[in-house]
C-alpha positions in Angstrom: -33.6 3.5 4.2 -35.9 1.7 1.8 -35.2 1.7 -1.9 -38.3 2.0 -4.0 -38.2 0.6 -7.6 -39.0 3.5 -10.0 -41.0 1.2 -12.2 -43.8 1.0 -9.6 -45.7 3.0 -7.0 -44.9 1.7 -3.5 -46.0 2.6 0.0 -45.1 1.1 3.4 -47.1 1.6 6.5 -45.3 0.6 9.8 -47.4 0.3 12.9 -46.3 0.0 16.5 -48.9 -0.7 19.2 -48.9 -1.2 22.9 -52.3 -2.3 24.4 -53.7 -3.5 27.7 -56.9 -5.3 28.5 -58.4 -6.5 31.8 -61.6 -8.5 31.7 -63.6 -9.5 34.9 -66.7 -11.6 35.1 -68.8 -11.3 38.3 -65.7 -9.8 40.0 -63.4 -12.6 39.0 -60.6 -12.1 36.5 -61.2 -13.7 33.1 -58.1 -12.5 31.4 -55.3 -9.9 31.4 -53.6 -9.1 28.2 -50.7 -6.7 27.6 -49.7 -6.9 24.0 -47.0 -5.1 22.0 -47.0 -5.4 18.2 -44.8 -4.1 15.4 -45.5 -4.8 11.8 -45.7 -3.4 8.3 -48.2 -3.4 5.4 -46.6 -3.1 2.0 -48.2 -2.1 -1.3 -46.9 -2.1 -4.8 -49.0 -0.8 -7.8 -48.0 -1.4 -11.5 -50.9 0.6 -13.0 -53.2 -2.4 -13.4 -53.1 -4.3 -10.1 -52.1 -3.9 -6.4 -49.8 -6.3 -4.8 -49.8 -6.6 -1.0 -47.5 -7.9 1.6 -47.4 -8.1 5.4 -44.4 -8.6 7.7 -43.4 -8.4 11.3 -39.7 -8.7 10.3 -38.6 -5.1 10.3 -35.0 -6.1 9.2 -36.2 -7.5 5.9 -38.9 -5.1 4.6 -36.7 -4.4 1.6 -36.6 -8.1 0.8 -40.4 -8.4 1.0 -40.7 -5.4 -1.4 -38.4 -7.1 -3.8 -40.7 -10.2 -3.8 -43.7 -8.0 -4.7 -41.8 -6.2 -7.5 -41.1 -9.6 -9.0 -44.8 -10.3 -9.1 -45.7 -7.0 -10.7 -45.2 -5.8 -14.3 -42.7 -2.9 -14.7 -44.3 0.3 -15.8 -41.9 3.2 -16.8 -44.9 5.6 -16.9 -46.2 4.6 -13.5 -46.0 8.2 -12.2 -48.4 9.4 -14.9 -51.1 7.0 -13.7 -54.1 9.0 -12.3 -54.1 7.1 -9.0 -50.3 7.7 -8.5 -50.7 11.4 -9.4 -53.1 11.8 -6.5 -51.0 10.0 -3.9 -49.7 12.3 -1.1 -46.2 13.7 -0.8 -46.5 15.1 2.8 -43.4 15.1 5.0 -44.6 15.7 8.5 -44.5 14.4 12.1 -47.5 14.8 14.4 -46.9 13.0 17.6 -49.6 14.2 20.0 -49.8 11.5 22.7 -46.3 10.3 23.5 -45.8 12.7 26.4 -48.9 11.2 28.3 -48.9 7.8 26.8 -51.0 5.1 28.6 -47.9 3.0 28.5 -46.4 5.2 31.2 -49.2 4.2 33.7 -48.7 1.0 35.7 -50.9 -2.0 35.3 -51.7 -1.7 39.0 -53.2 1.8 38.5 -55.2 0.6 35.5 -56.6 -2.4 37.5 -57.5 -0.2 40.5 -59.4 2.2 38.2 -61.5 -0.7 37.0 -62.0 -2.4 40.3 -63.0 0.8 42.2 -66.6 0.5 40.9 -67.2 -3.3 41.3 -69.3 -2.6 44.4 -71.8 -0.8 42.3 -72.8 -4.1 40.7 -72.1 -6.7 43.3 -74.4 -5.0 45.8 -77.5 -5.0 43.7 -79.8 -8.0 43.9 -81.5 -7.1 40.6 -78.2 -7.5 38.7 -77.9 -11.2 37.9 -74.8 -11.0 35.7 -72.1 -8.4 35.2 -68.7 -8.0 33.6 -66.1 -5.2 33.7 -63.5 -4.4 31.0 -60.5 -2.0 31.0 -58.9 -1.4 27.6 -56.2 1.0 26.3 -54.0 1.3 23.2 -51.2 3.5 22.1 -50.5 3.4 18.4 -47.8 5.0 16.3 -47.8 4.9 12.5 -45.0 5.7 9.9 -46.1 5.9 6.3 -43.6 6.3 3.4 -44.1 6.1 -0.3 -42.2 6.2 -3.6 -43.3 9.8 -4.3 -41.4 11.0 -1.2 -44.1 11.1 1.5 -42.8 10.5 5.0 -45.5 10.8 7.6 -45.4 10.0 11.4 -48.4 10.2 13.7 -49.9 8.6 16.7 -53.3 7.8 18.4 -54.4 6.8 21.8 -57.5 5.8 23.7 -58.4 4.2 27.1 -61.6 3.4 28.8 -63.7 1.2 31.1 -66.9 -0.5 30.3 -69.3 -2.3 32.6 -72.0 -4.6 31.1 -74.8 -5.8 33.3 -78.0 -7.9 33.1 -81.0 -7.3 35.3 -84.0 -9.6 36.0 -87.4 -9.2 37.6 -89.4 -12.4 37.2 -89.7 -13.0 33.5 -88.6 -9.5 32.6 -84.9 -8.9 31.7 -82.9 -5.8 30.8 -79.3 -5.5 29.6 -77.3 -2.3 29.7 -73.7 -1.0 29.7 -72.0 2.0 31.3 -68.7 3.2 30.0 -66.2 6.0 30.0 -63.6 6.8 27.3 -60.8 9.2 27.1 -57.6 9.9 25.1 -55.6 10.1 28.4 -55.6 8.0 31.5 -55.3 11.1 33.6 -58.7 12.3 32.3 -60.4 8.9 32.6 -62.6 9.9 35.6 -65.4 7.6 36.8 -68.2 9.5 38.5 -69.4 7.0 41.1 -72.6 9.1 41.8 -73.4 9.2 38.1 -72.8 5.5 37.8 -75.1 4.7 40.7 -77.8 6.9 39.3 -77.5 5.1 35.9 -77.9 1.7 37.5 -81.0 3.0 39.4 -82.4 4.3 36.1 -81.8 0.9 34.5 -83.6 -0.8 37.4 -86.5 1.6 37.2 -86.8 0.9 33.5 -86.8 -2.9 34.2 -89.6 -2.6 36.7 -91.8 0.1 35.1 -91.4 -0.1 31.3 -94.6 -1.0 29.3 -94.7 -2.7 25.9 -95.3 -0.2 23.2 -98.1 -1.2 20.7 -96.6 -1.6 17.2 -97.3 1.4 14.9 -96.0 4.6 13.5 -95.0 7.3 15.9 -93.6 10.9 16.0 -90.1 10.2 17.3 -87.3 12.2 19.0 -83.8 10.7 18.9 -81.2 11.6 21.5 -77.8 12.9 20.4 -76.3 9.4 20.9 -79.0 7.8 18.8 -78.8 10.5 16.2 -75.1 9.7 15.8 -75.8 6.0 15.3 -78.5 6.9 12.8 -76.1 9.2 10.9 -73.4 6.5 10.9 -75.5 3.5 10.0 -78.2 4.9 7.8 -76.2 7.4 5.8 -72.5 7.2 6.6 -72.0 3.8 5.1 -73.9 4.8 2.0 -71.4 7.6 1.6 -68.4 5.3 1.5 -67.6 5.5 -2.2 -66.3 2.0 -2.7 -70.0 0.9 -2.6 -70.5 2.8 -5.9 -67.6 1.3 -7.9 -69.1 -0.5 -10.9 -72.7 0.3 -10.0 -74.1 2.9 -12.4 -77.5 2.9 -10.8 -76.0 3.8 -7.4 -74.0 6.6 -9.0 -77.2 8.0 -10.4 -79.0 7.6 -7.1 -76.1 9.4 -5.4 -75.5 12.3 -7.8 -73.9 15.3 -6.1 -76.4 18.1 -5.6 -79.4 15.8 -5.4 -82.1 16.7 -2.8 -81.9 14.0 -0.1 -83.2 15.7 3.0 -84.9 18.7 4.6 -83.2 22.1 4.1 -82.0 22.2 7.8 -80.1 18.9 7.5 -76.3 18.8 7.3 -74.2 15.6 7.9 -70.4 15.8 8.2 -67.6 13.3 8.6 -64.4 14.8 10.2 -61.4 12.9 11.4 -60.0 16.0 13.2 -62.5 15.8 16.1 -61.1 14.4 19.4 -62.4 11.0 20.3 -62.4 7.5 18.9 -62.7 8.6 15.3 -59.8 11.0 15.5 -56.9 10.4 13.1 -54.3 12.9 12.0 -53.8 11.1 8.7 -55.5 8.2 7.0 -53.6 5.0 6.1 -52.6 6.3 2.6 -51.1 9.4 4.2 -53.8 12.0 3.5 -54.6 14.4 6.3 -57.9 14.1 8.0 -60.5 16.6 6.7 -64.0 17.9 7.2 -66.2 16.4 4.5 -69.8 17.5 4.0 -71.9 14.5 3.1 -75.2 16.4 3.1 -75.3 20.2 3.2 -78.6 22.1 3.6 -80.5 19.0 2.5 -78.4 18.4 -0.7 -76.0 15.6 -1.3 -72.6 17.4 -1.0 -69.9 14.7 -1.0 -68.8 11.2 -0.2 -65.9 9.5 1.5 -62.9 8.3 -0.6 -59.6 6.6 -0.7 -57.4 7.4 -3.7 -58.8 4.7 -6.0 -62.4 5.6 -5.5 -61.7 9.3 -5.9 -60.1 8.7 -9.3 -62.9 6.4 -10.4 -65.6 9.0 -9.5 -63.4 12.0 -10.5 -63.4 13.6 -7.1 -60.8 14.3 -4.5 -59.4 12.0 -1.7 -61.0 12.8 1.7 -58.7 11.1 4.2 -60.9 8.1 4.7 -58.6 5.2 3.7 -58.4 3.2 6.9 -57.5 -0.2 8.1 -57.9 -1.8 11.6 -54.2 -2.7 11.7 -51.1 -3.5 9.6 -52.5 -6.9 8.6 -55.2 -5.2 6.4 -55.3 -3.0 3.3 -56.9 0.5 3.8 -60.5 0.7 2.6 -63.0 3.6 2.7 -64.2 4.1 6.3 -65.8 6.8 8.4 -64.1 8.7 11.2 -66.4 11.0 13.2 -69.8 11.3 11.6 -72.4 13.7 12.9 -75.4 15.8 12.2 -75.1 19.5 12.6 -77.4 21.2 15.2 -80.4 23.3 14.4 -82.0 26.3 16.1 -84.5 24.8 18.6 -83.9 24.2 22.3 -84.4 20.7 23.6 -87.6 21.9 25.4 -88.9 23.5 22.2 -88.3 20.3 20.3 -90.2 18.2 22.9 -93.1 20.7 22.9 -93.8 19.8 19.3 -94.8 16.3 20.3 -98.3 15.8 21.7 -98.0 12.0 21.5 -94.9 10.1 20.4 -91.8 8.4 21.6 -88.3 9.4 22.7 -85.4 7.1 22.0 -82.6 7.9 24.5 -80.3 4.9 23.9 -80.0 1.9 21.7 -78.4 -1.5 21.9 -77.3 -1.6 18.2 -78.2 -0.3 14.8 -77.7 -1.2 11.1 -78.8 0.1 7.7 -78.2 1.0 4.1 -81.3 1.9 2.1 -83.4 1.0 5.1 -82.3 1.2 8.7 -83.0 -0.6 12.0 -82.3 0.6 15.5 -82.9 -1.5 18.6 -83.8 0.8 21.5 -82.6 0.3 25.0 -84.0 3.3 27.0 -87.2 4.6 25.3 -90.1 6.6 26.6 -93.6 7.6 25.7 -94.2 11.4 25.3 -97.4 13.1 26.1 -98.0 16.8 25.7 -94.3 17.5 25.2 -93.2 15.7 28.4 -91.8 12.2 29.1 -94.6 10.2 30.5 -93.3 6.7 31.2 -90.7 4.1 29.9 -91.6 1.8 27.1 -90.0 -1.4 25.7 -89.5 -1.4 21.9 -87.9 -4.2 19.9 -86.9 -2.1 16.9 -87.6 1.1 15.1 -87.2 1.1 11.3 -87.5 3.3 8.3 -86.4 4.2 4.8 -83.2 6.3 4.9 -84.3 8.9 2.2 -87.9 9.1 3.5 -86.7 9.7 7.0 -84.2 12.4 6.0 -87.1 14.2 4.5 -89.3 13.8 7.6 -87.0 15.7 10.0 -89.2 18.4 11.7 -86.6 19.9 14.0 -83.0 19.8 15.3 -81.9 21.0 18.7 -79.3 23.8 19.0 -76.5 21.8 20.5 -74.7 18.6 19.5 -72.8 15.9 21.4 -70.0 13.6 20.1 -69.7 10.0 21.5 -66.7 7.7 21.7 -66.6 4.1 22.8 -63.9 2.1 24.5 -65.2 -1.3 23.5 -66.3 -2.3 20.0 -66.3 -0.3 16.8 -67.4 -0.3 13.2 -67.2 -3.4 11.0 -66.8 -3.6 7.2 -65.3 -6.2 4.9 -64.0 -8.4 7.7 -62.3 -5.5 9.3 -63.6 -5.1 12.8 -63.5 -3.2 15.1 -62.4 0.1 13.7 -62.5 3.0 16.2 -65.1 5.6 15.1 -67.2 8.3 16.8 -70.5 9.9 16.0 -73.1 12.3 17.4 -75.4 15.2 16.7 -78.3 17.1 18.3 -81.8 15.9 19.4 -83.7 15.2 16.2 -87.5 15.2 15.8 -88.8 12.9 13.0 -92.5 13.1 12.0 -92.9 9.3 11.7 -91.0 6.1 12.4 -92.2 2.6 12.5 -91.9 0.9 16.0 -92.3 -2.8 16.5 
C-alpha cells in the first residue's frame, strides 16, 4: 500500500504488458520478439509544477515517490487547486480481455496464422518485394491517486499485416493488406478476399493513368474520411495546442460555424477497436465528445490541465504510449457521423470527378495533405478507370464547408501496425472512420 504525502497531489500508473511480434521478409524470418514489461509512471504536483518519475522496480515505488516529494514544494492547500479538484476519484475494475487473452495462444499458432498466407505473395511474379508481420499485445493498467482513485482496466489487440511492392517496367505500386481484432479467435484471414485484393493491386499497377493536376469534385471512402477527420480536424481539437495561444482560442471559439449543417465529428474511446480505452491515463472514463455538431464547433479534447486552463471539463483523452511517458492530449476513435444519402445517390451527384478509396498516409492542421493509393476517375456517377495521384490537398475550414453529401452508413477502421504520433510519442493506437463523403472541390497534384 502506497503512502501519499498530503502536501501534494500524487498519482501512480502501473502498466503490465505482454506482446509478441513475428516479422518475415520474402518468407524468411527477420525477427521474433516476445516481450513482457512491468513499470510505473509517477507524478507529483505541488500546485506550481509537475514532477515525474519512471521505475521498473515495483518493490521501491514508495522510495521513488519520496525522491519526488523532496524536489517539490509542500502545499497544505493542494487539494484546493483547480487541477487537483478535477482529478478523478473512481474506484473501479474493468477487466474485459483476461479470459481470452492473446497470451493464452501458443507462439506456434500465431506463427501458423501468419504463414498460412505466404503463398499469396510468393506465387505472384508482379510482386518484387513483400514482408509479413504478426503483432499482438495484452495490456493491464492500475491507476491510483492521492484523492482515493483506484482504477484497474485492460486492453488487447492482435493482427497481421502484409506489405508488398509491385513492378511493371518503370511503374511501381506499394500496398498493404491487414486484419486486426481484439481477440485471436476472431482474427480470421479470408484467403479469397486477400487474393482479390492482390489482383486489384495488380490491375491498378497495369492500368492506372496519371491524373492531370487540377481541382476536382471528390468522393472519399469511409477509410479516407476517417484519416481526414483524424489528421485535418482531430489534431486541431487537442486542447494542448491552444495553451498560451490567444489567437487560436479565438479561432476555435465554441459555437463557431466551421462546416456544413450536416457535418458532425465525434471522438469516442468507448468504440471497440484500436482506439478503445476504458479509462484514460489520468483515470477518467472514456466518453463521447462532439467536436463538431451540425456544423458548429461543439467541443475539444482535454486532459485535466487543459480543461482547467480553458474552463471546460476533462474528456478522457489524457493518453501515453507506455509507462515511460507522461499522458498528453490524444484522440481515441475519431469519426464523422453518416448522413442520409445512399452510396449510389452520392456517386450519382458526380458527373466528372475522382474517388479516393485508400491512401498511403495523411497529415494536416490548418491545411491537410492526403497521399492516395487506390484512386479512380468518375464519369456520369460511375467509376471509369484507375488514376495515379501524388497528393490531394485543401484548407481544413474551406473543405468542411464544401461537403455536399454524406452516405447513410459509417465504417470504423483499426490498424495492427503503426499508430498516431505526437510529441515524440509514437505509435499510439487509435481508430477512425465515417461514411462516404462528397466534397465539391479538392486540389489534386
